[in-house]
C-alpha positions in Angstrom: -0.1 -0.1 0.2 1.4 3.4 -0.7 0.7 7.4 0.1 1.6 10.6 -0.6 4.3 9.9 2.2 4.5 6.6 3.0 4.8 3.0 1.6 3.8 -0.1 3.1 5.7 -3.0 2.1 5.6 -6.7 2.7 8.4 -10.1 2.0 8.3 -13.8 2.1 11.4 -15.9 3.2 13.2 -17.7 1.2 13.8 -21.1 1.8 15.9 -22.8 4.5 16.4 -19.6 6.2 16.2 -21.2 9.6 14.2 -19.1 12.5 14.7 -15.6 11.8 15.6 -13.5 14.5 14.9 -9.9 12.8 15.1 -8.3 9.0 17.1 -5.1 8.5 15.2 -2.9 5.7 17.3 -0.5 3.6 15.9 2.5 1.4 17.1 5.4 -0.8 15.3 8.2 -2.8 15.9 8.2 -6.5 18.1 11.5 -5.6 20.1 10.1 -2.7 23.5 9.0 -2.9 23.0 6.6 0.2 20.3 4.3 1.3 19.2 4.6 5.0 19.0 1.5 7.3 15.9 0.3 9.8 17.0 -2.4 11.8 15.4 -5.1 13.8 12.5 -5.3 12.2 10.6 -8.5 13.8 7.3 -8.6 10.9 7.6 -9.9 7.5 5.9 -6.6 7.0 6.4 -2.8 7.8 5.6 0.9 6.7 8.2 3.4 5.7 6.5 6.9 6.8 8.2 10.4 6.0 9.1 9.7 2.4 8.5 12.3 -0.2 5.2 12.3 -3.0 5.5 11.3 -6.0 9.0 9.6 -5.9 11.0 6.5 -6.4 12.4 4.7 -4.0 14.8 1.4 -4.2 14.6 -1.3 -1.2 16.2 -3.9 -0.1 16.2 -6.2 2.9 18.3 -8.3 5.2 17.4 -11.0 7.3 19.5 -12.2 10.4 19.5 -15.5 12.2 21.3 -17.2 15.2 24.3 -18.4 12.4 24.8 -14.4 11.3 23.0 -12.3 8.4 22.1 -13.6 5.2 22.4 -11.9 1.7 20.7 -8.7 0.6 17.6 -9.4 -1.2 17.4 -7.9 -5.1 16.4 -4.1 -5.4 12.9 -3.7 -5.3 11.6 -0.4 -7.1 8.2 1.2 -5.9 7.2 4.9 -6.7 4.7 7.0 -3.9 1.8 8.5 -5.3 0.8 12.0 -4.5 0.4 13.0 -1.3 -3.2 13.4 0.6 -5.1 16.7 -0.2 -5.8 19.6 2.6 -7.6 22.7 3.0 -5.5 26.0 3.2 -3.8 26.5 6.5 -2.5 30.0 7.5 -0.1 30.5 10.3 -1.0 33.1 12.3 1.8 36.1 12.0 4.1 36.7 14.8 4.8 40.1 17.1 1.3 41.9 15.9 -1.0 42.5 18.9 -4.1 40.0 18.6 -8.2 41.1 19.6 -9.6 37.2 20.3 -12.9 39.3 20.7 -12.6 40.0 17.1 -10.6 37.4 15.5 -8.0 40.4 14.3 -4.8 41.5 13.8 -4.2 45.3 15.0 -1.5 47.2 13.2 -1.3 51.2 14.3 1.3 53.2 12.3 1.8 56.7 11.5 1.5 58.4 8.3 4.2 58.6 5.5 5.4 55.0 6.5 6.0 51.8 4.5 4.4 48.7 6.0 3.8 44.6 4.9 1.3 42.2 6.2 2.3 39.0 6.2 0.1 35.7 5.2 2.2 31.9 5.5 0.0 29.3 4.0 0.4 25.1 3.9 -1.4 23.2 1.6 -1.9 20.6 -1.0 -2.9 21.5 -3.9 -1.2 25.0 -3.7 -3.7 27.2 -2.3 -5.3 30.7 -4.2 -4.3 33.7 -2.0 -6.4 37.0 -2.6 -6.2 40.0 -0.4 -9.4 42.2 0.2 -9.6 45.5 1.5 -12.9 46.6 3.2 -15.0 43.6 1.4 -13.1 44.8 -1.8 -10.6 42.6 -4.0 -7.2 44.0 -3.9 -6.5 43.5 -8.1 -3.1 44.2 -10.0 -5.7 46.9 -12.1 -6.4 48.7 -8.8 -2.6 49.0 -8.0 -1.3 49.8 -11.1 -3.6 52.8 -11.3 -3.6 53.9 -7.8 -0.2 53.8 -6.5 -0.7 54.4 -2.7 -2.9 50.9 -2.9 -1.1 47.8 -1.3 1.1 45.6 -4.0 0.9 41.8 -2.9 4.2 40.0 -3.7 4.0 35.9 -3.8 6.6 33.3 -3.1 6.0 29.6 -3.1 8.3 26.6 -2.0 7.1 22.6 -2.5 7.9 20.9 0.7 7.6 17.3 0.8 3.7 16.6 1.1 2.3 20.0 0.9 2.9 23.9 -0.8 4.0 26.7 1.6 3.3 29.7 0.0 4.1 33.3 1.4 2.0 36.0 0.2 3.0 39.9 1.6 1.0 42.8 0.9 2.6 45.9 1.2 1.5 49.1 0.9 4.2 52.3 0.9 3.9 55.6 2.0 0.4 55.2 4.4 -1.9 57.4 3.9 -5.0 57.9 6.3 -7.3 56.3 2.9 -5.1 53.0 3.9 -7.3 52.1 7.3 -9.4 49.4 7.2 -9.8 45.9 7.3 -7.6 44.0 5.5 -8.4 40.1 4.9 -6.0 37.4 3.6 -8.1 34.5 2.0 -6.1 31.5 1.0 -8.7 28.6 -1.5 -7.9 25.5 -2.8 -10.2 22.9 -3.7 -10.5 21.4 0.0 -11.4 24.4 1.8 -10.4 27.8 2.5 -8.9 30.0 5.7 -9.1 33.3 5.8 -6.8 35.7 8.2 -7.9 39.2 9.2 -5.6 42.2 9.6 -7.2 45.7 10.9 -4.7 48.5 10.2 -5.1 52.3 11.6 -2.9 54.9 10.0 -3.1 57.2 12.6 -2.7 60.9 12.1 0.5 62.7 13.6 -0.3 65.2 15.6 1.2 68.5 14.1 -0.7 71.2 15.8 2.3 73.2 16.9 1.5 75.4 20.0 1.5 79.2 18.2 3.6 81.3 21.0 1.9 84.6 21.7 4.4 87.8 22.8 1.6 90.3 24.2 2.7 89.4 27.7 6.5 90.1 27.2 5.3 93.4 25.4 3.0 94.4 28.1 5.3 93.7 30.8 8.1 95.3 28.8 5.4 98.6 28.8 4.8 98.9 32.1 8.3 98.5 33.2 9.1 101.7 30.8 6.3 103.0 32.3 7.4 102.9 35.9 11.2 103.6 35.0 9.8 107.3 33.5 7.7 107.8 36.6 10.8 107.5 39.1 13.1 109.7 36.9 10.3 112.1 36.9 9.6 112.3 40.7 13.3 112.0 41.4 14.1 115.0 38.9 11.0 116.9 40.4 
């Protein structure tokens, strides 16, 4: 039996082997140079796990009895199948405040800065990732016609039995119009997952307190008046 990441193998003993104590299984993938060993297998059946999907494996087996170890069997070749399909799973971002009540990640920034919202997804088959702003899908056309809208950068890595896709939404020189509810929506044939962001672009308080010079001028005027009065009195 075989799946995307495992092979269940079984074998028969040859004649005149005596009492078999255990078996040793050696196997390697098509791109590997050396065999990996699994020792002290007691049954004539074993499931190899942790294999790569859609990969050819070479397998050989040797038996041991009280007289010692015998000869390896002929090499058998097996192919693993496609990995099991799974719905997308979005991994939560790090170092961002999470509101448990609204199930939203909060990001508070000032105007005029470059920020990014990330979305890391694992699934098989690979996910399709879309970004939404205030319930409207962000499209490539939008970002080309309005430079202040976010731009999506995406990279994909095919691992053993799944795809790892990271989508990053970049917003340059933030303004108050970028404030809103952002969603990363990942979907494939098995289902979907959603990550919610709330972005707040908080304007910096640019109000400068205007210093008035009325009090100093009044004080100086009173001081001069008093000085003149004193000098007049002295002269008299």
